[in-house]
C-alpha positions in Angstrom: -0.1 0.0 0.0 1.0 3.6 -0.5 3.4 5.2 2.1 1.7 8.5 2.5 -2.0 8.1 3.3 -4.0 10.8 4.6 -7.4 11.2 5.8 -9.0 14.5 5.3 -12.3 16.3 5.0 -14.0 16.3 1.5 -14.8 19.9 -0.1 -17.1 20.6 -3.0 -14.0 20.4 -5.3 -13.7 16.6 -4.4 -17.5 15.8 -5.5 -16.8 14.6 -9.1 -14.1 12.3 -7.9 -16.0 11.0 -4.9 -18.9 10.4 -7.2 -16.8 8.3 -9.6 -15.2 6.4 -6.8 -18.5 5.5 -5.1 -20.3 4.4 -8.2 -17.2 2.3 -9.2 -16.9 0.7 -5.9 -20.7 -0.2 -5.4 -22.3 -0.7 -8.8 -21.5 -2.2 -12.2 -18.8 -4.6 -13.3 -16.0 -2.4 -11.9 -17.3 -3.1 -8.6 -16.9 -6.8 -8.9 -13.1 -6.3 -8.4 -13.6 -6.0 -4.8 -15.8 -7.8 -2.2 -18.1 -4.9 -1.4 -20.1 -4.8 -4.5 -23.8 -4.4 -4.7 -24.0 -5.3 -8.5 -25.9 -8.4 -7.9 -28.6 -6.6 -5.6 -29.0 -3.3 -7.4 -28.5 -1.6 -10.8 -28.1 2.0 -11.5 -26.0 4.6 -9.5 -25.2 4.5 -5.9 -25.0 8.3 -5.6 -25.0 11.3 -7.9 -22.9 14.5 -7.7 -26.2 16.5 -6.7 -26.5 14.1 -3.7 -22.9 14.5 -2.7 -23.2 18.3 -3.0 -26.3 18.2 -0.9 -24.6 16.0 1.8 -21.6 18.5 2.1 -24.0 21.3 2.3 -25.4 19.8 5.4 -24.0 21.6 8.4 -24.3 18.4 10.6 -22.4 16.1 8.1 -19.0 15.6 6.5 -17.4 13.2 4.3 -14.0 11.9 5.1 -11.5 11.2 2.4 -8.6 8.7 2.2 -5.8 9.5 -0.2 -2.5 8.0 -1.1 -0.2 9.5 -3.6 -2.8 11.9 -4.6 -5.3 9.3 -5.4 -8.7 9.1 -3.8 -9.0 5.5 -2.5 -11.8 5.8 0.0 -14.5 8.0 1.8 -17.1 7.8 4.5 -20.0 10.0 5.2 -20.7 11.1 8.7 -23.7 13.0 10.1 -24.4 14.0 13.6 -27.8 13.0 14.9 -28.9 13.9 18.2 -26.5 12.0 20.6 -25.1 9.7 18.0 -23.1 9.8 14.7 -24.8 8.1 11.6 -22.0 6.5 9.3 -22.7 5.8 5.7 -21.2 5.3 2.3 -18.1 3.7 3.7 -16.2 3.2 0.3 -12.9 1.7 -0.8 -11.8 1.6 -4.4 -12.2 -2.0 -5.7 -8.7 -2.4 -6.6 -7.5 -1.5 -3.1 -9.9 -3.4 -0.9 -8.4 -5.7 1.7 -5.4 -3.2 2.2 -7.0 -1.9 5.5 -8.3 1.4 4.0 -11.7 0.6 5.4 -10.4 0.1 8.8 -8.7 3.2 8.9 -11.7 5.3 7.7 -13.9 3.5 10.2 -11.3 4.2 13.0 -11.3 7.9 11.8 -15.0 8.1 11.9 -15.1 6.7 15.3 -12.5 9.3 16.4 -14.9 12.0 15.0 -17.7 10.5 17.0 -15.7 10.6 20.2 -14.6 14.1 19.5 -18.1 15.3 19.1 -19.2 13.5 22.4 -21.2 11.0 20.5 -22.7 8.0 22.5 -22.7 5.7 19.7 -22.0 5.3 15.8 -25.1 3.9 13.8 -25.4 2.6 10.3 -27.8 0.7 7.9 -26.5 -2.2 6.0 -28.6 -4.2 3.5 -29.5 -7.3 5.3 -28.4 -9.5 2.3 -24.8 -8.3 2.7 -23.9 -11.0 5.2 -20.0 -10.6 4.6 -20.3 -6.9 5.3 -22.4 -7.3 8.4 -19.7 -9.8 9.7 -17.0 -7.2 8.8 -18.7 -4.6 11.0 -19.5 -7.1 13.7 -15.7 -8.1 13.9 -15.2 -4.3 14.7 -17.7 -4.0 17.4 -21.0 -3.2 15.6 -24.1 -5.1 16.5 -27.6 -5.3 15.2 -30.0 -3.2 17.0 -33.0 -5.5 16.0 -34.4 -2.6 14.0 -35.0 -3.0 10.2 -36.0 -0.4 7.7 -37.3 -0.9 4.2 -34.9 -0.1 1.2 -36.3 3.1 -0.5 -38.5 2.1 -3.5 -36.8 5.2 -5.2 -34.7 4.6 -8.4 -32.4 7.4 -7.1 -30.9 4.7 -4.8 -30.8 1.9 -7.5 -33.1 -0.7 -8.9 -33.2 -3.8 -6.7 -33.1 -7.2 -8.3 -34.9 -8.4 -5.2 -36.8 -7.2 -2.1 -34.1 -5.5 0.0 -34.3 -4.5 3.8 -31.7 -2.5 5.8 -30.6 -3.6 9.4 -29.6 -1.0 11.8 -26.2 -1.6 13.4 -24.6 0.4 16.3 -21.4 0.6 18.2 -21.4 2.5 21.7 -18.7 5.0 22.1 -17.2 5.3 25.6 
């Protein structure tokens, strides 16, 4: 792996590159290079530039980026919600997965949560993503028992089967 990785906060100038990274990592044939693909569950885009601009405009939110040798290799969306931090869009370039980038981003996100005084970090994960759920469980996240329907909105992709989210949480403290 690269010798100069940095984790920073995304700006609006990063949006086109973030959009390419996220869509390449989650959807379509390019995502099949990595283990986090959703290509068998959903078609269409994972996000759009407009969605990313909207996320960055939210004063309660930020997107952390992971760069090495100037290349954007990962990102994660964070949003402070009441006493907790919501984590979403944890993304690692398909050709760099299994190099520890996701762990670094998750650790940085948890550092943000602690710095904000958040009591927990929560996320939603598609229930059919067993390998991803297990990855989070190995890092201390647990299912809360709460499920949410996957949005029936093509903005989030077109599902090939009925999908449900599970809510996972890790206490900070």
